[in-house]
C-alpha positions in Angstrom: 67.3 -158.0 5.3 67.1 -154.3 4.9 69.9 -152.1 5.9 69.2 -149.9 9.0 69.3 -146.2 8.0 71.4 -143.9 10.2 69.4 -140.8 11.0 70.6 -137.5 12.5 68.8 -135.8 15.4 65.1 -135.4 15.1 64.8 -138.4 12.8 66.0 -136.4 9.7 68.0 -138.3 7.1 71.6 -137.4 6.7 71.0 -136.3 3.1 68.1 -134.1 4.2 70.3 -132.6 6.9 73.0 -131.6 4.4 70.5 -130.5 1.7 69.1 -128.1 4.3 72.6 -126.8 5.1 73.3 -126.2 1.4 70.1 -124.4 1.0 71.1 -122.1 3.8 74.7 -121.7 2.6 74.9 -122.3 -1.2 78.4 -121.0 -1.3 79.6 -124.1 0.5 78.6 -126.1 -2.6 81.4 -124.4 -4.6 84.0 -124.9 -2.0 86.4 -127.8 -2.4 86.7 -128.7 1.2 83.9 -129.7 3.5 85.3 -128.4 6.7 82.5 -126.0 7.4 80.0 -128.6 7.1 81.9 -131.0 9.3 82.2 -128.3 11.9 78.5 -127.6 11.7 77.6 -131.3 12.0 79.8 -131.7 15.1 78.2 -128.6 16.7 74.6 -130.1 16.0 75.6 -133.5 17.3 77.4 -133.0 20.6 77.7 -136.7 21.3 80.3 -137.1 18.5 84.0 -136.1 18.6 84.6 -137.1 14.9 82.5 -137.5 11.8 81.4 -141.1 11.1 82.4 -142.5 7.7 78.7 -142.9 6.7 78.0 -139.2 7.3 81.1 -138.2 5.2 80.0 -140.6 2.3 76.5 -139.2 2.4 77.8 -135.6 2.4 80.0 -136.4 -0.7 77.0 -137.9 -2.5 74.6 -135.0 -1.7 77.2 -132.5 -2.8 77.8 -134.4 -6.0 74.1 -134.6 -6.9 73.5 -130.9 -6.1 76.5 -129.9 -8.2 75.3 -132.1 -11.1 71.8 -130.6 -10.9 73.2 -127.1 -11.0 75.4 -128.0 -14.1 72.6 -129.8 -15.9 70.3 -126.7 -15.5 73.0 -124.5 -17.2 73.7 -127.0 -20.0 70.0 -127.5 -20.7 69.7 -123.7 -21.8 71.8 -123.5 -24.8 75.4 -124.5 -25.5 77.8 -121.6 -24.9 80.3 -120.7 -27.5 84.0 -120.1 -26.7 83.5 -116.2 -26.9 80.6 -116.2 -24.5 77.8 -115.7 -26.9 75.0 -118.3 -27.3 73.8 -119.8 -30.5 70.0 -119.7 -31.3 69.9 -123.1 -32.7 72.0 -126.3 -33.0 73.7 -126.3 -36.5 74.1 -129.6 -38.2 77.8 -130.6 -38.7 77.5 -130.8 -42.5 76.3 -127.2 -42.7 79.3 -126.1 -40.5 81.6 -128.1 -42.8 80.2 -126.3 -45.8 80.6 -122.9 -44.1 84.2 -123.8 -43.3 84.9 -124.6 -47.0 83.4 -121.4 -48.1 85.5 -119.4 -45.6 88.5 -121.3 -46.8 87.7 -120.3 -50.4 87.4 -116.6 -49.4 90.6 -116.8 -47.5 92.4 -118.3 -50.6 90.9 -115.6 -52.8 92.0 -112.8 -50.5 95.6 -114.2 -50.4 95.7 -114.3 -54.1 94.3 -110.9 -54.7 96.5 -108.8 -52.4 98.1 -110.6 -49.4 99.6 -107.3 -47.9 96.7 -105.0 -48.6 94.1 -107.5 -47.2 96.0 -108.7 -44.3 93.4 -107.6 -41.8 90.6 -109.3 -43.9 92.8 -112.5 -44.0 93.3 -112.4 -40.2 89.5 -112.0 -39.7 88.8 -114.9 -42.1 91.2 -117.1 -40.3 89.7 -116.3 -37.0 86.2 -117.0 -38.5 87.4 -120.4 -39.9 88.9 -121.3 -36.5 85.7 -120.6 -34.7 83.7 -122.7 -37.2 86.2 -125.6 -36.8 86.1 -125.3 -33.0 82.3 -125.5 -33.1 82.4 -128.4 -35.6 84.7 -130.6 -33.5 83.2 -129.8 -30.1 
C-alpha cells in the first residue's frame, strides 16, 4: 500500500514549498540553523504550534540536495589549486612525479653550487616541489 503524502496548504509538496523558500532566500541555504524556515512555515500554517517531524525531515533533505547541487556545479568546472589558481587540464600522476624528480635534482644542484648565495632560489624550488607533491597526493 502506498504511503500517503503529506501536503502543505494549496496541495503543494513539502519539498516544493521549501525549494520555493530557498529560491526566494538563497542565503538561508548557507545558514547552519533552520530557524527562519521553521518560523516561516509556522506563519504560513496557522493551525500548527510546532513543526511536524516529517516537515523537519523533508526540509533537511531538500537543503542537503540543494547544497550538493551547488557544490557539484563548482566542482565540475575545474579543480582548484591550493593557491586559488585553476589548472587548464588534469595532469597525469606519472608526469607530476617526473616533474617532482626534476625539481628535486635542481634543488640538489643549487645546494651543491652555493647554498648561501642561492638561498632564495632554494626556497622557491622547495615551494615548487611542495606544490607538485600536494597536487600529486590530492
